C-alpha angles and dihedrals in degrees: 000000000000139000125221128209092270092061094252119137119214133188117246094224107092096207091058092050089047093054092048100043097042093085104011091064088050090054087051097238130149112221138198124203123193151098138227111011090002087058092058093046090049092054090048095049094048093048093237093301102131132173113197124229120194103267096214094061094068127048134181122223095274091054095250113137115252125215121220124205125196125210102223097190098060129069118221115279105132106037098073089053090063093072121009090202090066094059091096097036093089096048122079150116095332093056093048090053091047092049089050096052093043090046091053090050089054091045089051092052090053088055094045095048098046100034090095091066091068093042093057099072093038098047096041094097098038091054096028093231129183122204090267089053089052089051092054091046092052090044094054095075090045090053088052088051093051091052096038102045097074093034092059092039092056092047092048092052093048107030104026141278100252097049093051093045091054093047093049094048095048091048091049092051095048094047091048092055091047091050090053091063096041111125102192132057098240094049092049089050090050093055091045087054089054089047090057090045091056102036093055089062092057092044096051097044104042093074096053091041091053095040095053091063096051131098110247092244093058103028099097094045093048091050090049091056087066087077089069090059091051088053092051089052091053088050097044096050099061088042091057091043092050091054099044111028098056089053112117090232124139129156115192130179122163104308095346122100126177113183132175093272088056089053089050091055092047092049092052091051096060098073090063091060093046095048092046091055091046091054090065088077093059126082132242116263107279090212090057091046091053091049087055094049094249094133095156092053091046090051092053089052091052091048092052090048090049092050093047095047099043104026089233125127116276087230089066091062102122098222112086100176142014131203122194135170108259115239097231127192114275091211093065134054114304087228089065114103095195115130119231089227089065092068115110119218091207091068113076096214093049091045088055090051090049092052090048090051091050088052092050091051090047090054089049088060089053095053133070133305090030100036096082095055092039091059095043095048092046092052092045091050091047094055097038098043095043092055097038102048096039095052097038091053092049099042094087089050091051090049088050091052092048089052091050093048094048091050090050096041109026118195091017127118127212140163124251091262093050092047091051093051090053101040096040110020117213116265091015120161127232090254092059088061093062093087087071095046120105092028111123118237109262115252089234090068090060091042094051093050090048091052090051088057093046089051089064093062097086093051091045089062095035093060102054094036095051105027093099092052100042101023130232091267092062091053092049095051095041096047096046098045094048092043088054092055091046091052091053088051091059088080091064099049111116103176143040091254095053090045089052095050094052091042089055093052092044094051094045093052102039095046087050089053094049095052092046092053090057090049092051094048091058089065098038099064137045124252097261092052102030102097093035091054090048090048093049092053091045089054090058091045094049091045088056092047090051092053092042094054092049092048093047092048091054099035102042089077096036112036112347092176090077099060093041093053091041095053092046091053091050093054092048092048091048090052091054092048089054088068087071094060120098123243112266134190133098097018126117124282108233 
């Protein structure tokens, strides 16, 4: 037996430490092993919160059974330091599978959010849209995100991460399929609104869900790998669009028309359904279950993780019982041991209690010690998301306009504002757009968007590989400040190539910033407020994106200098706000 500087006692036999730490590190729990005087100190240090482990499964060198006590209120920050060789022992097949499904969810959100950018040029003639109409259409999903963000966040923090993820994904897939067969502008816009409402739930919850399964040492790195999946989504989308949209495919019957762009929308809706069904095979977050007092369910999750990672029987998992303080409802007596998760929405009285509890948790975010970080993250999300989603959705349209301008005026150069004034004259009517209808989208538009996605690959690897050295805060500040300067530079582009170069840099840096914000927020807030805090910041971000899309749709043909300068200032301001965030990383999840 030996004791390290943190007061933790470890067994000398490596295979015993391995067996114990394999899953307890994953659960994020400090542990103390000992007997005699160590036993008393263990009880004292854990404040009488003891989890029992079968004593016959661990022995010290003299053959006397040891007892192991787990501190249930602390996430693991010291245990991995005891033996560097144990860092990977708690990470295995289960975590790779979980990273895959959460990564695909994030990839799918990238597709769902930016799909409208490829629909705009293709559906212009079918729906007879003006630039203002396009602005409203791009704003519809953002409006859904504004309304849906906090709704899903509240549900996830009260009813569970997995359940809400499945519901959001299935809703997104169904609404996407229905939008693909919509025949009128307003109906298509309604279903895209519902798509935004659903997809924001999946986007806001997948990071906390993934993070709550990770060992403290690897949590930030694993979360940063999610950026790669977003990049893959940005790459896959133009590839699918390039294959499907140029197809000379149209099915018509009476008042029904199904063109290639409709097929494109339907195809992009199917992954949501498939991922949603796959998620049924994954467990609820054990950290969330413990917060809700469901210790037995949490123990079963840990056993399954242990069996999947090690190949051993779940019955051989050394922990035989868990005891956790139940997160009771703050709107009822503190003596009540009822879990908030036990409330049933179908019962009016319990629904009222649930809404009251949500309100209490919302107020907790708006009070110290959480108020400071709530305000900062909301402002950062507002500036970053407004600029990112607005410009990314409109980039294909800008490429399209450059292509049209260069075909009408070969060998001439013009800025974005000059191009827009020529290709789409101010105060133009819908009828004046008909001269551009029927023309297929140039292959270069798809190629340029694909190149933008490929440009994100270097930063997608740079973030997870270097986040422990440089820190997430560095990546946030760097990406936002440089992205702000690049956005201002968009005003000076005078060709398709220069527009493409700056667009690549912009996408690489802003997408890096968005993923890093989600990573940081997992560490900033406790379990019972984590998803709700992320949802609140997302609400501000989506609200900004909604306003940004409407402004850009109106101003791009009138005075495009204003939105460019405005978005650049937002990014620069967000970058400066990031300096006020604390450093995050290997610390404990509360």
